[in-house]
ZADREN-727531 format. One record per residue: x, y, z of N, C-alpha, C, CB in turn. Coordinates in steps of 0.05 Angstrom, whole numbers, plus 32768, in hexadecimal, padded with zeros to 4 digits. Glycine has a CB too. Layout:
// ZADREN-727531
XYZXYZXYZXYZ/...
//
This chain:
// ZADREN-727531
86F786C38966870486AA8966870F86A3894A86F18693896F/86FF86AB8935870886A6891A872286B4891486F386AD8906/872386CE891C873B86DE8918875386D18927873786FB8921/874E86C88940876486BC8950876E86A38942875A86B6896C/875C869289388765867A892A877586818911874D86688923/876D86968902877C869D88EB879886A788F2876D86B388DC/879A86B7890787B486C0891087C686A8891887B286D48927/87BA8695892687C9867E892F87D3866E891787B9866D8942/87C1866C890287C9865D88EB87E0866A88DC87B1865988D8/87DF868588DA87F5869388CC880F869088DB87EE86B088CA/880F869388F6882786908906883186738905882386998923/881E865F89058827864389048836863D88EB880F86308907/882C864888D48839864288BA8855864D88BA8829864D88A3/8858866688C38873867288C38885866588D78871869088C8/887A865D88EE888A864F89028893863488F8887B864C891C/8882862688E9888A860C88DF88A0860F88CA887285FE88D2/889F862588BB88B5862988A788CF862F88B688AE86418895/88CE863F88CC88E6864388DB88F1862A88E788E1865788F1/88DF861888F188E985FF88FB88F585EE88E688D285F08909/88E985EE88CE88F485DE88B8890F85E888B088E185DF88A0/8912860388AF892C860E88A88941860788BD892B862D88A5/8939860888D7894C860188EC895485E388EA893F86068908/894085D288E3894685B688E0895A85B188C9892C85A688DB/895685BF88B3896885BC889C898485C488A4895E85CC8884/898685DC88B289A185E588BA89AE85D288CE899F860288C5/899D85C888E189A885B588F489B2859B88E6899385AF8909/89A2859288D389AA857A88C489C4857F88B68995857288B0/89C8859788AA89E0859D889D89F8859E88B089DE85B8888E/89F385A988C88A0985AB88DC8A12858F88E48A0085BB88F4/89FE857D88E88A06856188F08A14855388D989ED855188F7/8A0B855988C08A18854C88AA8A35855588A78A0985518890/8A3A856F88AE8A55857A88AB8A67857388C28A53859888A8/8A5C856988D88A6C856288EF8A80854C88E88A5B855A8907/8A99854E88F28AAD853988EB8AA5851D88F38AC8854088F8/8A98851B890A8A91850089138A7A84F489048A8B85008931/8A6C850588F48A5584FB88E58A5C84F088CA8A40851188E2/8A7684F288C38A7E84E988A88A9484D488AB8A8885008897/8A9484C1889A8AA984AD88998AC284BB888E8AA284948888/8ADA84B188958AF384BF888C8AF484C0886E8B0B84B18897/8AEB84AC88608AED84AB88438AD584B688358AF3848F8839/8AC184C188448AA884CB88388AAE84E488288A9384D1884E/8A9D84E788138AA084FE88028A96851788118A8F84FB87E8/8AA4852D880D8A9C8546881B8A80854E88138AB0855D8813/8A70855688288A54855E88238A52857788138A468560883E/8A65858B88188A6485A4880A8A7685A587F38A6B85BB881E/8A6D85B087DD8A7E85B587C68A8F85CE87CB8A6E85B787AC/8AA885CE87C48AB985E687CA8AAF85FF87BE8AD585E187C1/8AA385FE87A78A99861687998A7D861D87A08A9C8613877B/8A70860F87B38A55861587BB8A53861687DA8A41860087B0/8A60862A87E68A5F862B88038A458634880E8A75863E880D/8A3F862C88278A28863788358A2C8654883B8A2386278850/8A17866488378A1A8681883C8A02868A884C8A1C86908822/8A0686A0885A89EF86AE886789F586CB886889EA86A28883/89DF86DB886989E086F8886A89CD8700888189D88705884F/89D8870C889689C8871488AD89CB873188B389D1870388C6/89B4873E88BA89B4875A88C189A2875F88D889AC876C88A8/89A9877288E98998877A8900899A8798890389A0876A891A/898487A58909898487C2890D897587C88928897787D188F6/897F87DC8935897187E7894D896D88048949898287E08967/8955880D894A894E88298944893E8835895B893D882A892A/8948884C8963893B885B897989328876896E894E885F8992/8918887C8972890D88958969890688A6898288F488918957/890788C0897E88FF88D3899388EE88E98987891888DF89A2/88D488EA898E88C388FF898488AD8905899888B888F88968/88A1891C8995888A892389A5887289268993888F893E89B4/885B891D899D8843891C898D882B8923899E884089008980/881B893589948801893C89A187EC892B899487FA895A899F/87E0891889A287CC8906899787B28914899187C888EF89A9/87AC892A899F87928938899B8798895589968780893489B4/878F896089808793897D897B8789898E8992878689868961/879789A38999879089B389B0877689C389AB87A689C789B6/876489C489BE874C89D389BC875389F189C1873689CA89D1/87478A0489B3874D8A2089B7874C8A2889D4873A8A3289A6/87618A3589DD87638A3D89F9876F8A288A0B87488A448A03/87768A108A00878289FB8A11879B89F18A03876D89E48A15/87AC89E48A1287C589D98A0887C489BA8A0B87DE89E48A17/87C789AC89F487C6898F89F587E089848A0187C1898389D9/87DF89708A1287F889658A1D880889578A0787F289518A34/8822895B8A088834894F89F58849893E8A048843896489E3/8849892489FF885B89118A0D8871890989FA884B88F98A17/888989048A0688A088FB89F6889D88DD89F188BA89018A05/88A088D589D8889F88B889D188BA88AF89C8888A88B489BA/88C3889789D288DD888C89CB88D9886F89C288F0888E89E3/88CC886A89AC88C9884E89A388E48843899988B5884C898C/88E88829899F8900881A899788F7880489848910880F89B0/89038804896C88FC87F18957891487E0895088F087FF893E/891187C6894F892687B38948891D87A38930892E87A18960/8930879E891D892A878D89068940877889048928879E88EC/8939876188F9894C874C88F58947873F88DA894A8737890B/895D873788CD895C872B88B28971871688B0895F8741889C/896A86FE88A5897C86E988A1897586DB8887897C86D588B9/898886D88875898586C9885D899C86B5885A898386DC8843/8996869D885389AB8688885289A78678883989AA8676886B/89BB8669883189BA8658881989D28647881689B686698800/89D4863A880089EB862887FB89EB860F880B8A0486378800/89D48606881589D285EE882689CA85D6881489BC85F2883D/89DA85C1881789D485A9880789C08597881689EE85998802/89AD858C88088998857C8814898F856688018981858D881E/898B854E880B8981853887FB8992853387E28964853D87F3/89AD853787E589BF853287CF89C1854787BB89B7851987C2/89B3855E87BE89B4857487AB89C5858A87B78998857E87A4/89D9859387A789EA85A987B089DB85C487AF8A0385AB879F/89E085D587C289D585F087C289B785F087BE89E3860187AD/89A885DF87CC898C85DB87C6897A85E987DA898685BE87C6/898485F187F2897285FD8806897B8619880C897385EC8820/8968862C880D896D864788148955865188248973865987FC/8958866888318941867288418946868E884A893C86618859/893186998856893286B58860891F86B88877892B86C98849/892886C8888B891786CF88A2891B86ED88A7891E86BE88BB/890686FC88AA8907871888B088F0871F88C3890587298896/88F6872F88D788E2873688EB88E9875288F788E187218902/88D6875D890488DA8777891188C98779892A88D2878F88FE/88D1878A893C88C2878E895588C687AB895F88CA877A896A/88B387B5896D88B587D0897888AB87D0899588A587E48967/88B987DF89A688B287E389C288B1880089C788C687D489D4/889B880A89D28898882689D8887F883189CB88B0883589CF/8875884889D6885C885389CC885F885F89B08852886889DF/884C8857899F884A88638985882F885B89798862885B8973/8821886D896D88078867896187F3885A8974880A88558949/87F68862898E87E3885789A287E9883B89AB87C888588997/87FF882F89A28806881489AA8820881489BA880888018991/8822880289CE883A880189DF885087F289D0883487F389F9/884987DD89C1885D87CE89B2885087C0899B886A87B989C5/886187B68989885687A98971886D87998964884B87BE895C/886787898950887A87798943886D8767892F888B87698956/887E875B891D8873874989098889873988FD8864875988F3/8882872288F28894871188E38890871788C6888F86F288E9/88A4872388B988A1872D889E88A38717888A88B687428898/88B98707888B88BC86F0887988C786D9888988CE86F78861/88C186C1888188CC86A9888D88C78692887A88C086A288AA/88DA868D886888D68678885488F08668885088CE8684883A/88EC865088468901863E883E88FB86348822890586268852/891086328812890D862A87F6891F861287F08913864187E3/891485FF87E0892485E887D8892485E787B9891785CE87E4/893C85E287AE893F85E08791894B85C5878A895285F68786/894185B98775894B85A0876B894985A0874D893C85888777/895F85A3873F895F85A58722894F85BD87198952858B8716/893C85BA8707892D85D186FE891685D98711892185CC86E3/891185C9872688FA85CE8737890285DE875088EE85B38740/88EF85ED875B88F385FC877388D885FE878288FE8619876D/88D985FF879D88C1860287AD88C9861287C688B585E787B5/88B7862587CD88BC863787E488A4863587F688C1865487DB/88A9863288118894862F882588988644883B889486138830/8882865188428883866488598878867F8852889F86678862/887E86938862887586AE885E888886BB8849887586BF8878/887D86C48833888D86CE881D887E86E4880F889386B7880A/888C86F087FB8881870787ED8881870087CF8892872087F2/886C870887C1886A870587A5886187208798885786EF879D/88698724877F8862873C8770884F87338759887B874C8766/88358734875E88238728874A881A873C8735880B871E8758/882687538732881E8766871E8810877D8729880D87588709/87F68781872187E88799872987E4879B874787CD8799871B/87E38784875587DF8785877287F8878D878187D5876A877B/880D879587738826879C877F88328784878D882387B48792/8839878687A68845876F87B38830876487C7885F877687C2/8832874A87CC8820873D87DF8831872B87F1880A872C87D0/882D872C880B883A871B881E8827870588278845872B8837/882F86EC8826881C86D7882B882A86BF8839880E86CD8812/881B86AF8847882486968853881A86808841881986938871/882D867288358825865D8823883C8650881588118667880E/8837864787FC884B863987ED884D864487D18845861A87EC/8865864587C68869864C87AA887D8639879E8872866A87A8/887C86368784888E86248777888E8628875A88878607877E/88A2861C874D88A4861F873088BA860E872588A8863B8729/88BF8612870B88D4860386FD88DE861486E688C985E786F3/88F6860E86DD8903861B86C7890B860686B3891B862D86CF/89008609869A890685F6868589128606866D88ED85E5867C/892C8608866C8938861686568931863486578930860B863C/8923863D8644891B865A8642890186608650891986628625/88F4864C865D88DA864F866888DA864D868788C6863A865D/88CD8660869588CA865F86B188AC865E86B888D7867886BF/88A5864B86CA8889864986D38889864986F2887D862E86C8/8878865B86FD8876865E871A885986608722888686768724/88538656873A883886588745883A865B87638827863F873E/8825866787708825866B878C8809866B8797883386868793/8806866787B187EC866787BE87F0866887DC87DC864F87B5/87DC867387EA87DD8675880787CB8689881287F9867A8810/87D08691882C87BF86A4883A87CE86BE883D87B886998856/87C186D4883687CE86EF883787D586F5885487BB8704882B/87EC8701885887F587098872880087268870880C86F6887E/87ED8739886F87F58755886D8805875E888587DD87678868/881B876D88828829877888998817878A88AA884287888890/8818878788C48806879688D5880B87B488D48807878C88F1/882487BC88CC882987D988CB881A87E788B4884787DE88C8/880E87D788A287FE87E4888D87E287EA889587FE87D18874/87DA87E288AE87C087E888B787BF880488C487B787D388CC/87AA881388BF87A8882D88CC87A1882B88E98792883E88BE/87B2883888FA87AE8836891787B38852892387C088218923/87AC8854893C87B3886C894B879D8881894A87CD88778941/87A6889A894C879388B1894C878D88B98930879F88C8895C/877388BD892A876A88C58910875688DC8913875E88AD8900/875A88F189048747890789048732890188EF8755892388FD/871988FC88F8870488F288E686F0890888DE86F588DC88F4/86F4892088E686E3893688DC86D5894588F286CF892A88CA/86D4893B890A86C8894B892086D78945893986AA89448923/86D58957894D86E38954896686DB893A897486DE896C8978/86C28933897286B8891B898086C489028975869B8919897E/86CC8903895B86D888EB894E86F688ED894A86CA88E68933/870289008958871F89068953873088EE895A8727891E8963/872988DF896F873988C88977872988AE8974874388CB8994/8737889A896B872A88808969873B886B897587248879894B/872F88598984873E88438991874D8833897C872B883289A2/87688830897F87778821896B876E88048969879488238970/876287F9897E875A87DD897D874387D98969875187D48999/873387EE8964871F87EC8950872B87E98934870C88048950/874187F7892F874F87F48916875C87D989138764880A8913/876787CE8929877387B48928875F879F891F877F87AD8943/874587A289278731878F8920872C878E890287188794892F/873687A288F3873187A288D68746879588C6872E87BF88CD/8758878688D3876D877988C48761876488B18782876B88D7/8771875D889C8767874C8887877587318887876B875A886C/877B8727889F8786870C88A0877186F88896878F870588BD/877A86E3888A876886CE8880876286D08862874F86D0888F/876C86E48855876A86E58838877986CE882C87738700882C/877286C68814878286B28806878686BB87E9877486968807/879B86B087DD87A286B987C287AE86A187B387B786D087C3/87B086A4879987BD8691878887C586A0876E87AA86798781/87DA8695876187E386A2874987F68690873A87F086BC8750/87FC86978721880E86888710881C869C86FD87FF86728700/8834869686F7884486A786E48854869586D1885786BA86F4/8854869D86B88863868E86A3887586A3869688508680868F/888F869E869688A286B0868A88B386A2867588B486BD869E/88BB86B1866088CB86A6864B88E186BA864388BA869E8632/88F686B18637890C86C2862E891886B78615892286C58644/892086C98604892E86C385EB894A86CE85EC891E86CE85D2/895C86BE85F8897786C785FC897886DE860F898486CE85E1/898886F286098989870A8619897B8721860C89A68711861F/896C871C85F7895F873185E78943873785F0895F872A85C9/8933872385F58917872785FB890F871686138904872085E3/89018722862688F68714863D88D9871C8641890687198657/88C88709864988AC870F864D889F86FC8660889D870E8632/88888704866B887986F3867D885C86FA867D888486F6869A/884C86E68685882F86E98688882886DE86A3882086DA8671/881886ED86B2881286E586CE87F486EA86D4882386F586E2/87EA86D986E687CE86DC86F087CF86DB870F87BC86C586E5/87C086ED871B87BE86EF873887A286F2874187D087068743/879986E28755877E86E48760878086E5877E876B86CD8756/877286F7878B877386FA87A8875786FF87B38786871287AF/875186F187C9873786F387D5873986FD87F2872986D887D4/8723870987FC8721871088188705870888218726872E881D/86FD8711883986E38709884486CC8713883386E187138860/86D08728882486BA8734881486B7872687F986BF8751880F/86CE871F87ED86CD871387D286E8871587C486B7871F87C1/86E7871987AA86FF871A8799870B8736879C86F88713877C/8723873887A78730875187AA8740875887918743875187C2/874E87448785875D8748876D87598730875B877C874C8773/87578735874187588720872C8765872E8714873B87158725/877F872A8712878F873B8700879F872986EE87A2874D8710/87A0873186D587B1872586C087C5873986B887A0871A86A8/87DF873386B987F4874686B38808873986A08802875086CC/8815874A869088298742867D883F8757867B881C873C8661/8857874E8675886D8761867188818755865E887B8768868C/88908766865088A4875E863D88BA8773863C8898875A8621/88D3876B863C88E9877D863988FC8772862388F9877F8654/890987858616891A877E86008931879285FE890A877E85E6/8948878885F68960879885F0896B879085D5897587968607/895F879A85BF8967879185A589848798859E8955879C8590/898D87AF85A989A987B885A589B387C285C089AB87CF858F/89CE87C685C289DA87CD85DC89D087E785E789F887CD85D9/89C987FA85D589C2881585DE89A4881A85E189CE882985CC/8994880585DD8977880985DE896987F385EE896B880A85C1/895987FC8602894987EA8612892B87F1860F895187EB862F/891B87DD860A88FE87E0860788EF87CF861B88F687D985EA/88D787D9862388C787CA863588AA87D1863588D287CD8651/889987BF863D887C87C4863F887187B28655886E87BD8624/885D87BD8662885087AF8678883387B7867A885F87B48693/882187A48680880587AB868387F88798869787F787A98668/87E487A286A687D5879286B987B7879786B387DC879986D7/87A8878186B1878C878386AA877C877686C087868774868F/8769878686CB8757877D86E18740876D86D4874D879486F2/8741875386D7872D874286CB8711874786D78734872586CD/8710874D86F086F6875186FD86E9876A86F486FA8752871B/86F8878086F186ED879A86E886EE879E86CA86FB87B086F6/86FC878C86BC86FF878E869F870B87A9869786E4878A8691/872187B086A4872F87C8869E874D87C686A5872287E086AD/875D87D68697877A87D6869D877F87E686B6878A87E28685/878E87DA86C8879587E886E187B087F786DD879787D586F8/87C187ED86CB87DB87FA86C787E687F186AC87EE87F286DE/87F58804869F880387FE8687881B8810868487F08800866E/8830880686798849881686768859880D865E885A88148690/88638821864F8875881C8639888E882E863D88688822861D/88A68824863688BD8834863A88D3882C862688C888338657/88E58840862188FC883C86108913884B861D88F7884685F3/892A883D862189428849862D8959884A8619894A88398647/896488618616897B886586048994886986158976887E85F1/89A78857861289BF8858862489D98858861489BF88418637/89D8885C85FA89F0885985E98A02887185E989E8885385CE/89F8888885F28A0988A085F28A1E889F860889F888B985F5/8A3588AA86038A4B88A986168A4588BA862E8A6588B18609/8A3988D1862B8A3588E486418A1888E986478A4388FF863A/8A0588D9863C89E988DF864189D988C5863E89DF88F4862D/89C288C5864C89AE88B0864A899388BE864789AE889C8662/898088B0863A896688BC8636895188A58637896488CB861B/893888AD863D89228899863E890888A786378921888C865A/88F68898862C88DB88A0862688C8888B863188D788A58607/88B28893863E88A18880864A8884888A864A88A988798667/8872887686498855887B864C884A886B8663884688748631/883988778673882E886A868B8810886F868D883D887386A4/8801885A869387E5885C869987DF884E86B387D388518683/87CF885B86C587C7884F86DE87AA885586E587DA885986F5/879D884186F08782884586FB8784883E8719876D883286EC/87888853872A878D884E87468778883D8754878F88688755/875E8840874C874988318759874C88138754872E883A874F/8758880B873D875B87EE8737877587E38744875C87EA8719/878687F4874E879E87EB875C879887E4877987B38800875B/878087EA8783877787E4879E876587CC879E876987FD87AB/876287BE87B5875087A787B6873487AF87AE8750879B87D2/872887A0879C870D87A7879386F787A387A787078797877A/86FE879587BD86EB879287D386ED87A887E886EF877787E1/870087BB87E5870487D087F886F587E987EF872287D687FB/86EA87F8880386DC881187FD86F0882587F286CF881C8816/870A882287F8871E883587EE8720883487CF8739882F87FA/8718881E87C3871A881C87A687088830879887128800879D/86F2883887A686E1884D879A86ED8869879B86C6884D87A8/8701886C87AC870E888687AF872B888687A6870C889087CC/873288738795874D8870878C87578887877B87518857877E/87468897876F874E88AD875F874A88A78741876B88B38764/874B88BC8731874688B98715875E88AC8707874088D48708/8759889D86F2876E889286E2877C88A786D28764887B86D0/879588A286CA87A488B786BB87B888AA86A987B288C986CF/87BF88BA869487D488B2868187EC88C6868487C988B38663/880488BC867F881B88CD8681882F88C5866B882988CA869D/883988DA865D884E88D78649886588E88651884388DE862D/887D88DB8655889388EB866088AD88E38652889688E6867D/88C188F4865688DC88F0864C88F088FA866088E088FE8631/890888ED8661891C88F48674893888F48666891C88E1868C/89498907866E8963890986628977890F867889648920864D/898D88FF867989A38903868C89BD8908867C89A688EB869F/89CB891D868489E48925867689FA8927868A89E0893F8666/8A11891B86838A29891D86948A3B893486898A3989028694/8A3F894986998A4E896086918A6A895F869D8A40897A869A/8A7C897086948A97897186A08A95897986BE8AA989858691/8AAC897786CC8AAE897E86E88A9C896D86FA8AA7899C86EC/8A98895386F18A89894087018A6D894B87078A988939871A/8A60895786F38A46896386F68A33895486E48A47898186F0/8A1B894D86EE8A07894086DE89EC894E86E18A04892286E5/89DD894F86CC89C3895C86CB89AE894986C189C4897686BA/8997894886CF8981893786C78968894886C5897D892086DB/8959894486AF8940895286AC892A893E86A3894389688697/8912894286AE88FB893186A688E3894386A388F6891B86BC/88D3893D868E88BA894B868988A58936868188BD89618673/888D8939868C887789268686885D893586878877890F869B/884C892F8673883189398672881D8924867A882B89448656/8808892C868887F58919869287D98922868987F6891786B1/87C7890E868687AC89138680879A8901869187A6890D8661/878A890E86A3877988FF86B5875D88FB86A88776890E86D0/874E88E886B3873288E586AA872388FF86AC872488CF86BB/8713890486988705891D869687158932868786FF892786B2/872B892A867A873C893B866A87498951867B872C89488653/874F894B8694875D895E86A5877B895B86A18755895B86C3/87898970869987A6896D869487B6896E86AE87AF89838681/87CE896486AC87E1896486C287FD896186B787DB894E86D7/8810896386C9882B896086BF883F895F86D68832897686AC/8857895686D0886D895586E38887895D86D58870893986F0/8898896C86E388B2897386D888C7897286EE88B1898F86CC/88E0896C86E788F5896A86FA890F897286ED88F7894D8705/891F898286FC893A898986F4894D8984870B893C89A686EA/8962897387078973896B871D8990896F8715896E894E8726/89A0897A872789BD897E872389CC896E873889C5899C8723/89DF895F873089EF894F87428A0D8955873E89EA8930873E/8A1B895B87538A37896487518A48895487658A3A89828756/8A5E8949875B8A72893B876C8A8C894C87698A76891D8763/8A91895E877B8AA7897287778AC3896687788AA48987878A/8AC7895087868AE2894687898AE5892A877C8AE9894487A7/8AFE892387778B04890A87688AFD88F187798B2189098760/8B0188F287938AFC88DB87A38ADF88D987AD8B0E88DB87BB/8ACD88EA87A28AB088E987A88AAA88EC87C68AA588CF879E/8AB988FC87D48AB3890187F08A9B891387F38ACB890D87FE/8A96892487DF8A80893787E08A6C893087CA8A89895487DC/8A52893387D08A3D893087BD8A28894587C28A30891387BE/8A21895587AE8A0E896B87B189F88968879C8A1C898787AF/89DF896A87A489C98968879189B5897E879689BB894C8794/89A8898787808993899B8781897F8995876C899E89B8877E/89658998877289518992875E893889A48763894889758760/892A89A9874D891189B7874D88FD89A7873E891589D48740/88E589A3874A88D08993873E88B689A2873E88CD8978874C/88A6899D872A888C89A98727887789938721888B89BF8711/886289928731884D897E872E8832898C872C884D896A8745/88228985871888078990871587F489798711880589A486FC/87E18976872487CD8960872387B1896C872587D2894C873B/87A5896F870E878A897B870D878A899787188777896A871D/877B899C872D877989B78739878F89BD874D875E89BB8746/879E89AA875687B389AE876A87CE89A9875D87AF899B8782/87E289B7876887FD89B4875F881089BE8774880189C28744/882A89B88770883E89C18783885989C38775883F89AF879C/886A89D38781888689D68778889889CC878E888C89F38770/88AC89BD878788BF89B2879B88DB89BC879588BE8993879B/88E989C587AA890589CD87A8891489BD87BD890989EC87AC/892989AF87B48937899D87C68955899F87C2892E898087C2/8964899F87D78981899F87D7898B898A87EB898D89BB87DD/89A1897D87E489AC896987F689CA896887F1899F894E87F1/89D8895E880689F5895B880489FE894588168A038975880B/8A148938880E8A208922881D8A3E8926881E8A1989068811/8A49892488368A668927883B8A71890E88488A6C8940884C/8A848901883B8A9188EA88468AAB88F388538A9688D48831/8AAA88F9886D8AC18904887A8AD988F1887B8ABA890C8897/8AD388D888818AE888C388818ADB88AA88738AF288BC889E/8AEA8895886F8ADE887D88638AC8887188748AF38869885F/8AC68879888E8AB2886D889F8A9E888188AA8ABF885F88B6/8AA1889B88A58A9088AF88B08A8488C088998A9F88C188C5/8A6A88C488998A5D88D488858A4688E488918A5388C2886E/8A4088FB88858A2A890C888E8A19891488768A358925889D/89FF8917887A89EC891E886589D98934886E89DC8905885C/89D38946885C89C0895C886189AD895C884A89CF89788864/8992895E8850897E895D883B896789708843897389408837/895F8982883189498994883789378997881F895489B0883E/891D899988248909899A880F88F489AE881688FC897F8809/88EB89BE880288D689D2880588C089CC87F188E189EF8803/88A789CB87FA889089C687E8887E89DF87E9888089AD87F1/887789E987D288668A0187CF884D89F887C188748A1887C0/883589FA87CE881C89F187C4880D8A0787B5880A89E587DA/88018A00879E87F18A14878F87D98A1C879F87E98A088774/87CC8A0987AC87B48A0E87BC87BA8A0787D9879B89FE87B1/87B58A1887EC87BC8A12880887AF89F8881287B38A29881A/87BD89EA882287B489D1882F87B189D8884D87C789B9882A/879989D68857879389DD8873879E89F98879879F89C88887/879C8A0B886687A48A27886A87C28A2B8867879C8A308884/87D28A17885F87EF8A19885D87F78A15884087FD8A058870/88098A26883788118A25881B882D8A18881788128A40880F/883A8A0E882C88548A028828885A89ED883D886A8A198829/886D89DC8837887889C9884A889789CB8849886E89AC8844/88A489C6885F88C189C8886188CB89B0887188CA89E2886D/88DF89A2886688EA898B88738908898C887288E089708866/891689868888893389868889893C896D8898893D899F8896/89518960888E895C8948889A897B894B889B8954892E888A/8986894588B389A3894588B789AA892A88C489AC895D88C9/89BD891C88B889C5890288C389E388FE88C189B688EB88B3/89ED88ED88D38A0988E588D48A0B88C788D78A1888F488EA/8A1D88BB88C88A20889E88C88A3D889788CE8A16889188AE/8A41888288DE8A5C887988E58A5D885B88E38A6488828902/8A6F885288D28A74883588CF8A89882D88E38A7C882D88B2/8A80882588FB8A92881F89118AA4880789098A838818892B/8A9887F388FD8AA687DB88F38A9987D588D88AA487C38907/8AA787C488C88A9A87BC88AF8A7E87B088B28AAB87A888A0/8A7987A488CA8A5F879788CF8A4D87A888E18A63877C88DB/8A5687C088EA8A4687D088FD8A4587ED88F48A5387CE8919/8A2C87F788F18A28881388E88A15882188FC8A1E881588CB/8A1A883A89018A08884A891289FF886389028A168852892C/89E7886D890989DC888488FB89CD8895890F89C9887B88E4/89D188AF890E89C288C3891D89B688D6890989D588D28932/899C88DC890D898D88ED88FA897988FE8909897F88DC88E5/8975891788FE8962892989088951893488F1896F89418918/8936893488F58924893D88E18912895488EC8912892688D7/8910896988DD8900898088E488EB898488CD8911899A88E9/88D2898788D588BD898A88C088A989A088C888AE897088BC/889F89AE88B4888989C188B7887689BC88A0889389DF88B8/885E89B188A5884C89A98891883089B48897884B898A888E/881D89B18884880289BA888A87F589AC88A287F089B68872/8800899588AA87F4898588BF8805898588D987F0896988B6/881B899488D8882C899688F0883B89B188EF8841897E88F2/883489C38901884289DD8902886089DA8906883689EE8917/886889C68916888489C0891B888789A38924889089D4892F/889989958918889D8979892088BB89738920888F8965890D/88C58968893588E18962893988E48944894088EE8974894E/88F58935893188F98919893789178914893888EC89088921/891E8902894A893A88F8894B893B88DA8947894688FF8966/895088D1893B895288B48935896F88AB893A894A88AF8917/897188958948898B8887894B8988886B8942899488888969/899B8861893289998847892689B488398928899088488909/89B3881F892E89CA880D892E89C587F6891B89D18803894B/89D787F1890889D387DC88F489EB87C888F789D187E788D8/89E487AF88F989F8879988FA89F4878888E289F687898915/8A09878388D38A08877288BB8A1D875C88BE8A0D878288A1/8A15874388BA8A27872C88BC8A26871E88A28A1F871A88D3/8A3D871C88958A40870D887C8A5C8702887C8A3A871F8863/8A6286EE888D8A7E86E588928A8A86D888798A7F86D288A9/8AA386DF88738AB186D3885C8AB986B788628AC986E38855/8AB886AE887B8ABF869288828AAC867E88768AC1868F88A0/8A94868788708A81867488638A7E867A88458A6686768870/8A90868B883B8A8F8691881F8A7F86A988188A84867A8810/8A7086B4882C8A6086CB88268A4986C388148A7086E18818/8A3886D7880D8A2286D187FC8A2B86D387DF8A0B86E58801/8A2586BF87CE8A2D86BF87B38A1E86D487A38A2A86A487A6/
//
């Protein structure tokens, strides 16, 4: 019952935001109606601040076959064809005048749904975002399901309220509410747990482990000195049924003292564990006519990037340092070369490293062809792999394009007795109209966990951004 009440509370908050947004738009429509205004009344809309909206919808059909239970020696496991259909919708609007303030109301609604068998479920869906924002002078407030980036905790989706103000060079923002993690982030379906008896697990048991009902709060203060220096200081705290999942203090600063040099630093400190979860320093050199270069340092503690109340935090992996450099050079004949090299040091003084060499070629003047090839090498402690990848894109007409992409991974140590993985993707896209695009794609894979896998994908994308309302500014 507690879980049911929490779910109802989350849906009620997002539904109320949708109703509020509909009310605001309906009020605007009535205000704009000719009969609602006196002949000599001042126009409600300013000519240079039109109402705008951006709407997108996608319909995606997948076709694949999946054996839910590995075949027992001497027997063949049944393989059924699955055809899940997934639809997504997105709407963002703004430029609505309210309470005498021009361009004061904006909002966003995004949702998805799926029909058809996949991961042991017949159908699924979720409301991704649903918020409305009101601005008045330096003040702003946002209500509904929204996303925030609190630093070390990466992004968090929550049902609640956020607000802030801008005073000259200073920005102050705060937020609070109940966490609403997307349900697709929950592990579901068939899981191999180590023995034949535990090979399958009822997905409803996994559903019961959702983390609805968490609450969070946070504050961020940012400052800028012209266009030269920007910085911010933020605090984020998040709770679940067990206790404090995150209590993080983060800071960042960026600077561009001259046109050809960009500098930056960022750090996140876990107050609960008294340790840094992440730190990064970088310098970008962009003043050369035919080349760019960068140098960066990165530190991460994976266990502190996970909720401290989760058992997964104990298996997050060893922390590591990385020092790297990257150079991109533009050569004649529309050819560019990029190289990156980085050395790593894991806890316990275990060395590691990454390297990458990429060549990009645009053979024709009108950029109808694009060819890329790259080789990468990764070494992480005792395991490592080499990657070879090639890809190409051909724009046959202004509305028709085709893409081919293939990648080969060679492992230093076999994984489940296999030393390589191979992936190939072929796709074709057709822009039927400026607002309508279609895509057909086929993927073939051979990995340590699948001797052969074939997937097909068909997608239809509809985008609406009418110029009659001024479009999105």
